[in-house]
ROKE-326127 format. One record per residue (C-alpha): residue number from 1; x, y, z. Coordinates in nm, 2 decimals, always signed. Each point is the difference from the previous one (the first is absolute). Layout:
{k->NUM&x->X&y->Y&z->Z}
...
***
This chain:
{k->1&x->+7.86&y->+0.05&z->+4.67}
{k->2&x->-0.25&y->+0.18&z->-0.23}
{k->3&x->-0.28&y->+0.21&z->+0.14}
{k->4&x->-0.30&y->+0.14&z->-0.18}
{k->5&x->+0.07&y->+0.32&z->-0.19}
{k->6&x->-0.07&y->+0.31&z->+0.21}
{k->7&x->-0.21&y->+0.23&z->-0.22}
{k->8&x->+0.08&y->+0.36&z->+0.06}
{k->9&x->-0.37&y->+0.07&z->+0.05}
{k->10&x->+0.09&y->-0.05&z->+0.36}
{k->11&x->+0.17&y->+0.34&z->+0.00}
{k->12&x->-0.24&y->+0.26&z->+0.14}
{k->13&x->+0.16&y->+0.28&z->-0.21}
{k->14&x->-0.15&y->-0.15&z->-0.31}
{k->15&x->-0.36&y->-0.05&z->+0.09}
{k->16&x->-0.28&y->-0.07&z->-0.23}
{k->17&x->-0.29&y->+0.23&z->+0.05}
{k->18&x->-0.35&y->+0.04&z->-0.13}
{k->19&x->-0.11&y->+0.28&z->-0.23}
{k->20&x->-0.10&y->+0.32&z->+0.19}
{k->21&x->-0.09&y->+0.35&z->-0.09}
{k->22&x->+0.27&y->+0.25&z->-0.10}
{k->23&x->+0.19&y->-0.29&z->-0.16}
{k->24&x->-0.01&y->-0.13&z->-0.35}
{k->25&x->+0.08&y->-0.33&z->-0.16}
{k->26&x->+0.37&y->+0.06&z->+0.01}
{k->27&x->+0.21&y->-0.18&z->+0.26}
{k->28&x->-0.01&y->+0.21&z->+0.32}
{k->29&x->+0.03&y->-0.04&z->+0.37}
{k->30&x->-0.26&y->+0.12&z->+0.24}
{k->31&x->-0.08&y->-0.04&z->+0.37}
{k->32&x->-0.25&y->-0.29&z->-0.04}
{k->33&x->+0.17&y->-0.34&z->-0.02}
{k->34&x->-0.17&y->-0.31&z->-0.12}
{k->35&x->-0.01&y->-0.21&z->-0.30}
{k->36&x->+0.19&y->-0.30&z->-0.14}
{k->37&x->+0.37&y->-0.05&z->-0.02}
{k->38&x->+0.14&y->-0.34&z->-0.02}
{k->39&x->-0.07&y->-0.27&z->+0.24}
{k->40&x->+0.22&y->+0.13&z->+0.15}
{k->41&x->-0.01&y->+0.28&z->-0.25}
{k->42&x->-0.24&y->+0.28&z->-0.07}
{k->43&x->-0.08&y->+0.20&z->-0.31}
{k->44&x->+0.10&y->+0.35&z->-0.03}
{k->45&x->-0.31&y->+0.20&z->-0.03}
{k->46&x->-0.19&y->+0.29&z->+0.14}
{k->47&x->-0.35&y->+0.03&z->+0.12}
{k->48&x->-0.17&y->+0.16&z->-0.30}
{k->49&x->-0.19&y->+0.30&z->+0.12}
{k->50&x->-0.18&y->+0.25&z->-0.22}
{k->51&x->+0.11&y->+0.36&z->-0.02}
{k->52&x->-0.15&y->+0.28&z->+0.20}
{k->53&x->-0.19&y->+0.24&z->-0.22}
{k->54&x->-0.17&y->+0.31&z->+0.14}
{k->55&x->-0.36&y->+0.03&z->-0.11}
{k->56&x->-0.03&y->-0.36&z->-0.13}
{k->57&x->-0.33&y->-0.02&z->+0.19}
{k->58&x->-0.26&y->+0.26&z->+0.09}
{k->59&x->+0.11&y->+0.22&z->+0.30}
{k->60&x->-0.27&y->+0.00&z->+0.27}
{k->61&x->-0.10&y->+0.23&z->+0.27}
{k->62&x->+0.23&y->+0.29&z->-0.09}
{k->63&x->-0.11&y->+0.30&z->+0.20}
{k->64&x->+0.16&y->+0.26&z->-0.24}
{k->65&x->+0.23&y->+0.05&z->-0.29}
{k->66&x->+0.26&y->+0.13&z->+0.24}
{k->67&x->-0.01&y->-0.31&z->+0.21}
{k->68&x->+0.01&y->-0.22&z->-0.31}
{k->69&x->+0.32&y->+0.17&z->-0.11}
{k->70&x->+0.16&y->-0.04&z->+0.34}
{k->71&x->-0.09&y->-0.37&z->+0.00}
{k->72&x->+0.15&y->-0.04&z->-0.35}
{k->73&x->+0.33&y->+0.17&z->+0.11}
{k->74&x->+0.03&y->-0.24&z->+0.30}
{k->75&x->-0.10&y->-0.30&z->-0.21}
{k->76&x->+0.25&y->+0.06&z->-0.28}
{k->77&x->+0.28&y->+0.07&z->+0.25}
{k->78&x->-0.08&y->-0.32&z->+0.18}
{k->79&x->-0.01&y->-0.20&z->-0.33}
{k->80&x->+0.34&y->+0.14&z->-0.09}
{k->81&x->+0.15&y->-0.09&z->+0.33}
{k->82&x->-0.14&y->-0.35&z->-0.04}
{k->83&x->+0.17&y->-0.04&z->-0.33}
{k->84&x->+0.32&y->+0.12&z->+0.15}
{k->85&x->-0.03&y->-0.25&z->+0.29}
{k->86&x->-0.04&y->+0.28&z->+0.26}
{k->87&x->-0.28&y->-0.16&z->+0.19}
{k->88&x->-0.01&y->+0.22&z->+0.31}
{k->89&x->-0.02&y->+0.31&z->-0.21}
{k->90&x->-0.27&y->-0.16&z->-0.22}
{k->91&x->-0.21&y->-0.09&z->+0.31}
{k->92&x->+0.03&y->+0.36&z->+0.13}
{k->93&x->-0.13&y->+0.14&z->-0.33}
{k->94&x->-0.27&y->-0.25&z->-0.05}
{k->95&x->-0.13&y->+0.02&z->+0.36}
{k->96&x->-0.02&y->+0.38&z->-0.05}
{k->97&x->-0.21&y->-0.07&z->-0.32}
{k->98&x->-0.22&y->-0.24&z->+0.20}
{k->99&x->-0.06&y->+0.26&z->+0.27}
{k->100&x->-0.13&y->+0.24&z->-0.27}
{k->101&x->-0.21&y->-0.26&z->-0.18}
{k->102&x->-0.05&y->-0.33&z->+0.19}
{k->103&x->-0.23&y->-0.14&z->-0.27}
{k->104&x->+0.23&y->+0.03&z->-0.30}
{k->105&x->+0.07&y->-0.35&z->-0.15}
{k->106&x->+0.32&y->+0.10&z->-0.17}
{k->107&x->+0.14&y->+0.12&z->+0.33}
{k->108&x->-0.11&y->-0.31&z->+0.19}
{k->109&x->+0.16&y->-0.22&z->-0.28}
{k->110&x->+0.33&y->+0.19&z->+0.03}
{k->111&x->+0.00&y->-0.03&z->+0.38}
{k->112&x->-0.04&y->-0.38&z->-0.05}
{k->113&x->+0.31&y->+0.00&z->-0.22}
{k->114&x->+0.19&y->+0.20&z->+0.26}
{k->115&x->-0.09&y->-0.23&z->+0.28}
{k->116&x->+0.08&y->-0.30&z->-0.22}
{k->117&x->+0.34&y->+0.14&z->-0.09}
{k->118&x->+0.07&y->+0.05&z->+0.37}
{k->119&x->-0.10&y->-0.36&z->+0.07}
{k->120&x->-0.31&y->+0.10&z->+0.20}
{k->121&x->-0.22&y->-0.25&z->-0.18}
{k->122&x->-0.31&y->+0.00&z->+0.22}
{k->123&x->-0.02&y->+0.38&z->-0.04}
{k->124&x->+0.05&y->-0.04&z->-0.37}
{k->125&x->-0.29&y->-0.24&z->-0.03}
{k->126&x->-0.22&y->+0.24&z->+0.20}
{k->127&x->+0.09&y->+0.28&z->-0.24}
{k->128&x->-0.06&y->-0.20&z->-0.32}
{k->129&x->-0.33&y->-0.11&z->+0.14}
{k->130&x->-0.10&y->+0.36&z->+0.07}
{k->131&x->+0.11&y->+0.10&z->-0.35}
{k->132&x->-0.21&y->-0.28&z->-0.16}
{k->133&x->-0.31&y->+0.09&z->+0.21}
{k->134&x->+0.03&y->+0.35&z->-0.12}
{k->135&x->+0.06&y->-0.10&z->-0.36}
{k->136&x->-0.07&y->-0.37&z->-0.08}
{k->137&x->+0.14&y->+0.04&z->-0.35}
{k->138&x->+0.34&y->+0.10&z->+0.12}
{k->139&x->+0.15&y->-0.33&z->-0.12}
{k->140&x->+0.36&y->+0.12&z->+0.05}
{k->141&x->-0.07&y->+0.00&z->+0.38}
{k->142&x->-0.15&y->-0.35&z->-0.02}
{k->143&x->+0.31&y->-0.13&z->-0.17}
{k->144&x->+0.21&y->+0.16&z->+0.27}
{k->145&x->-0.22&y->-0.14&z->+0.28}
{k->146&x->+0.06&y->-0.34&z->-0.15}
{k->147&x->+0.38&y->+0.05&z->+0.02}
{k->148&x->-0.02&y->+0.07&z->+0.37}
{k->149&x->-0.19&y->-0.33&z->+0.05}
{k->150&x->+0.27&y->-0.16&z->-0.20}
{k->151&x->+0.27&y->+0.14&z->+0.22}
{k->152&x->-0.19&y->-0.12&z->+0.31}
{k->153&x->-0.03&y->-0.35&z->-0.16}
{k->154&x->-0.38&y->+0.02&z->-0.01}
{k->155&x->-0.01&y->-0.15&z->-0.34}
{k->156&x->-0.37&y->-0.06&z->-0.04}
{k->157&x->-0.08&y->+0.36&z->+0.09}
{k->158&x->+0.27&y->+0.12&z->-0.25}
{k->159&x->-0.14&y->-0.22&z->-0.28}
{k->160&x->-0.35&y->+0.13&z->+0.07}
{k->161&x->+0.11&y->+0.36&z->-0.05}
{k->162&x->+0.21&y->-0.07&z->-0.31}
{k->163&x->-0.29&y->-0.19&z->-0.16}
{k->164&x->-0.23&y->+0.29&z->+0.06}
{k->165&x->+0.25&y->+0.23&z->-0.17}
{k->166&x->-0.03&y->-0.22&z->-0.31}
{k->167&x->-0.37&y->+0.03&z->+0.00}
{k->168&x->+0.03&y->+0.38&z->-0.06}
{k->169&x->-0.01&y->+0.05&z->-0.37}
{k->170&x->+0.14&y->+0.35&z->+0.04}
{k->171&x->+0.31&y->-0.11&z->+0.20}
{k->172&x->+0.29&y->+0.12&z->-0.21}
{k->173&x->+0.28&y->-0.23&z->+0.13}
{k->174&x->-0.15&y->-0.35&z->+0.03}
{k->175&x->+0.35&y->-0.14&z->-0.04}
{k->176&x->+0.08&y->+0.11&z->+0.36}
{k->177&x->-0.29&y->-0.19&z->+0.15}
{k->178&x->+0.09&y->-0.30&z->-0.22}
{k->179&x->+0.36&y->+0.01&z->+0.12}
{k->180&x->-0.11&y->+0.03&z->+0.36}
{k->181&x->-0.24&y->-0.30&z->-0.04}
{k->182&x->+0.30&y->-0.20&z->-0.12}
{k->183&x->+0.19&y->+0.09&z->+0.31}
{k->184&x->-0.29&y->-0.07&z->+0.23}
{k->185&x->-0.06&y->-0.35&z->-0.15}
{k->186&x->+0.37&y->-0.08&z->+0.01}
{k->187&x->+0.02&y->+0.10&z->+0.37}
{k->188&x->-0.31&y->-0.20&z->+0.06}
{k->189&x->+0.18&y->-0.31&z->-0.13}
{k->190&x->-0.18&y->-0.02&z->-0.34}
{k->191&x->+0.27&y->+0.05&z->-0.26}
{k->192&x->-0.21&y->-0.14&z->-0.28}
{k->193&x->-0.26&y->+0.28&z->+0.05}
{k->194&x->+0.28&y->+0.25&z->+0.05}
{k->195&x->+0.13&y->-0.09&z->-0.34}
{k->196&x->-0.34&y->+0.07&z->-0.16}
{k->197&x->-0.01&y->+0.35&z->+0.14}
{k->198&x->+0.37&y->+0.08&z->-0.08}
{k->199&x->-0.07&y->-0.11&z->-0.36}
{k->200&x->-0.30&y->+0.24&z->-0.01}
{k->201&x->+0.21&y->+0.28&z->+0.15}
{k->202&x->+0.27&y->-0.06&z->-0.27}
{k->203&x->-0.27&y->-0.01&z->-0.27}
{k->204&x->-0.13&y->+0.34&z->+0.13}
{k->205&x->+0.36&y->+0.15&z->+0.02}
{k->206&x->+0.27&y->-0.20&z->-0.18}
{k->207&x->+0.27&y->+0.23&z->+0.13}
{k->208&x->-0.07&y->-0.08&z->+0.37}
{k->209&x->+0.33&y->-0.15&z->+0.10}
{k->210&x->-0.13&y->-0.08&z->+0.35}
{k->211&x->-0.29&y->-0.20&z->-0.13}
{k->212&x->+0.23&y->-0.19&z->-0.24}
{k->213&x->+0.25&y->-0.07&z->+0.29}
{k->214&x->-0.27&y->-0.12&z->+0.23}
{k->215&x->-0.16&y->-0.21&z->-0.27}
{k->216&x->+0.34&y->-0.16&z->-0.07}
{k->217&x->+0.04&y->-0.06&z->+0.37}
{k->218&x->-0.33&y->-0.17&z->+0.03}
{k->219&x->+0.10&y->-0.23&z->-0.29}
{k->220&x->+0.33&y->-0.06&z->+0.17}
{k->221&x->-0.18&y->-0.10&z->+0.33}
{k->222&x->-0.19&y->-0.26&z->-0.21}
{k->223&x->+0.32&y->-0.13&z->-0.15}
{k->224&x->-0.11&y->+0.12&z->-0.35}
{k->225&x->+0.35&y->+0.13&z->-0.07}
{k->226&x->-0.03&y->+0.06&z->-0.37}
{k->227&x->-0.30&y->+0.24&z->+0.05}
{k->228&x->+0.18&y->+0.16&z->+0.29}
{k->229&x->+0.31&y->+0.06&z->-0.21}
{k->230&x->-0.21&y->+0.14&z->-0.28}
{k->231&x->-0.17&y->+0.26&z->+0.22}
{k->232&x->+0.32&y->+0.10&z->+0.19}
{k->233&x->+0.16&y->+0.06&z->-0.34}
{k->234&x->-0.30&y->+0.21&z->-0.11}
{k->235&x->+0.04&y->+0.21&z->+0.32}
{k->236&x->+0.37&y->+0.04&z->-0.08}
{k->237&x->-0.07&y->+0.10&z->-0.36}
{k->238&x->-0.20&y->+0.29&z->+0.14}
{k->239&x->+0.24&y->+0.08&z->+0.28}
{k->240&x->+0.35&y->-0.14&z->-0.09}
{k->241&x->+0.13&y->+0.10&z->+0.35}
{k->242&x->-0.27&y->-0.19&z->+0.19}
{k->243&x->+0.26&y->-0.19&z->+0.20}
{k->244&x->-0.25&y->-0.20&z->+0.20}
{k->245&x->-0.14&y->-0.15&z->-0.31}
{k->246&x->+0.36&y->-0.08&z->-0.12}
{k->247&x->+0.06&y->-0.16&z->+0.33}
{k->248&x->-0.30&y->-0.22&z->-0.01}
{k->249&x->+0.11&y->-0.12&z->-0.35}
{k->250&x->+0.33&y->-0.09&z->+0.15}
{k->251&x->-0.16&y->-0.19&z->+0.28}
{k->252&x->-0.21&y->-0.21&z->-0.24}
{k->253&x->+0.30&y->-0.08&z->-0.21}
{k->254&x->+0.18&y->-0.11&z->+0.32}
{k->255&x->-0.28&y->-0.24&z->+0.08}
{k->256&x->+0.02&y->-0.13&z->-0.36}
{k->257&x->+0.38&y->-0.06&z->+0.05}
{k->258&x->+0.09&y->+0.26&z->-0.26}
{k->259&x->+0.26&y->+0.14&z->+0.23}
{k->260&x->+0.23&y->+0.17&z->-0.25}
{k->261&x->-0.29&y->+0.20&z->-0.14}
{k->262&x->-0.13&y->+0.08&z->+0.35}
{k->263&x->+0.34&y->+0.14&z->+0.10}
{k->264&x->+0.01&y->+0.21&z->-0.32}
{k->265&x->-0.33&y->+0.15&z->+0.10}
{k->266&x->+0.11&y->+0.07&z->+0.36}
{k->267&x->+0.31&y->+0.17&z->-0.14}
{k->268&x->-0.22&y->+0.21&z->-0.23}
{k->269&x->-0.20&y->+0.12&z->+0.29}
{k->270&x->+0.31&y->+0.10&z->+0.19}
{k->271&x->+0.11&y->+0.22&z->-0.30}
{k->272&x->-0.33&y->+0.18&z->+0.05}
{k->273&x->+0.03&y->+0.02&z->+0.38}
{k->274&x->+0.33&y->-0.11&z->+0.15}
{k->275&x->-0.14&y->+0.01&z->+0.35}
{k->276&x->-0.31&y->-0.21&z->-0.07}
{k->277&x->+0.04&y->-0.26&z->+0.28}
{k->278&x->-0.24&y->-0.27&z->-0.13}
{k->279&x->+0.21&y->-0.04&z->-0.32}
{k->280&x->+0.32&y->-0.03&z->+0.19}
{k->281&x->-0.17&y->-0.26&z->+0.23}
{k->282&x->-0.15&y->-0.21&z->-0.28}
{k->283&x->+0.33&y->+0.01&z->-0.20}
{k->284&x->+0.18&y->-0.13&z->+0.31}
{k->285&x->-0.26&y->-0.28&z->+0.05}
{k->286&x->+0.02&y->-0.10&z->-0.37}
{k->287&x->+0.38&y->+0.00&z->-0.01}
{k->288&x->+0.01&y->-0.23&z->+0.30}
{k->289&x->-0.26&y->-0.23&z->-0.16}
{k->290&x->+0.23&y->-0.03&z->-0.31}
{k->291&x->+0.30&y->-0.09&z->+0.21}
{k->292&x->+0.16&y->+0.35&z->+0.00}
{k->293&x->-0.01&y->+0.00&z->+0.38}
{k->294&x->+0.28&y->+0.26&z->+0.06}
{k->295&x->-0.15&y->+0.25&z->-0.24}
{k->296&x->-0.35&y->-0.06&z->+0.14}
{k->297&x->+0.12&y->+0.04&z->+0.36}
{k->298&x->+0.15&y->+0.34&z->-0.09}
{k->299&x->-0.34&y->+0.12&z->-0.11}
{k->300&x->-0.17&y->-0.13&z->+0.31}
{k->301&x->+0.27&y->+0.16&z->+0.22}
{k->302&x->-0.07&y->+0.33&z->-0.18}
{k->303&x->-0.37&y->-0.03&z->+0.07}
{k->304&x->+0.06&y->-0.09&z->+0.36}
{k->305&x->+0.21&y->+0.32&z->+0.04}
{k->306&x->-0.25&y->+0.22&z->-0.20}
{k->307&x->-0.31&y->-0.13&z->+0.19}
{k->308&x->+0.12&y->-0.14&z->+0.34}
{k->309&x->-0.34&y->+0.02&z->+0.17}
{k->310&x->-0.23&y->-0.04&z->-0.31}
{k->311&x->-0.16&y->-0.32&z->-0.14}
{k->312&x->+0.26&y->-0.03&z->-0.28}
{k->313&x->+0.29&y->+0.06&z->+0.23}
{k->314&x->-0.13&y->-0.26&z->+0.25}
{k->315&x->-0.07&y->-0.25&z->-0.28}
{k->316&x->+0.35&y->+0.05&z->-0.14}
{k->317&x->+0.16&y->-0.05&z->+0.34}
{k->318&x->-0.20&y->-0.33&z->+0.04}
{k->319&x->+0.11&y->-0.13&z->-0.33}
{k->320&x->+0.37&y->+0.09&z->+0.07}
{k->321&x->-0.01&y->-0.17&z->+0.33}
{k->322&x->-0.17&y->-0.31&z->-0.15}
{k->323&x->+0.27&y->-0.03&z->-0.27}
{k->324&x->+0.28&y->+0.04&z->+0.25}
{k->325&x->-0.16&y->-0.26&z->+0.22}
{k->326&x->-0.03&y->-0.24&z->-0.29}
{k->327&x->+0.37&y->+0.06&z->-0.08}
{k->328&x->+0.10&y->-0.07&z->+0.36}
{k->329&x->-0.18&y->-0.34&z->-0.01}
{k->330&x->+0.16&y->-0.10&z->-0.33}
{k->331&x->+0.22&y->-0.31&z->+0.05}
{k->332&x->+0.38&y->+0.07&z->-0.02}
{k->333&x->+0.25&y->-0.22&z->-0.16}
{k->334&x->+0.22&y->-0.20&z->+0.24}
{k->335&x->+0.37&y->+0.04&z->-0.03}
{k->336&x->+0.16&y->-0.30&z->-0.18}
{k->337&x->+0.18&y->-0.23&z->+0.24}
***
């Protein structure tokens, strides 16, 4: 009784995110969740945001040099707390800076990031809008505004902001807006257009493993498995321990009935991370499909015990019960009379 492969993208601990501000193009995790993993999976990615830089735009309405220095101290402390993931402390410092200078676009931008990191998306939008009204050329804030719309599934608004970023000839990190456009179009149900933007993001930064991974996933969603494998392997070449990319290769090989090679890949992943549940799960499924039911059931029992209330644990339990039910219905030989 074969069921569709459960892609580990269902696991919330491995969410794909858009590219937000104090993050770079390396694989990271942040508070914003959105983006593609496979159907049912999602790609590992981060909202690409642009870094906070004090003084990147003119400071306005400063009453004195003394006040300016106080604002700078609070701002830099807030930015540091943001990078460390200490959002409450960041907000405290940045609000202090805002009180001293309520028309400083850098401070308003940083407050937007803090609210976004805290999951207060409406407040983040308000802050980014204020920053852009104060300094329309603060394209970093515009990219970050787009990522909030992306989190809120307001894809047209997100696309509008990312496209405006690309219209700025002075924008120093267009690969972030390109990547985020790929995510927006994928989430909007337009994988062909997502592919175009991921390709552009890779052209702008060929070391961006997230763009390569999501590009590969888009090809996989369109059943273009050769191109998907090519780009997953490119991502692995950059980051050999990118276990999610290894896993997707294993899943494609399973679909192509190359079970022995798929099992070899799942084993390789487990040498990198012995507790990586999706690899255990997929190995169990693959072993069962190849007739090694006892070995496969051991893997599924392991997942059931490791993740009793999570999606993989529940799926493992369902498969175990289905196999047992099938066995109980199997005809038995009658004793010879």
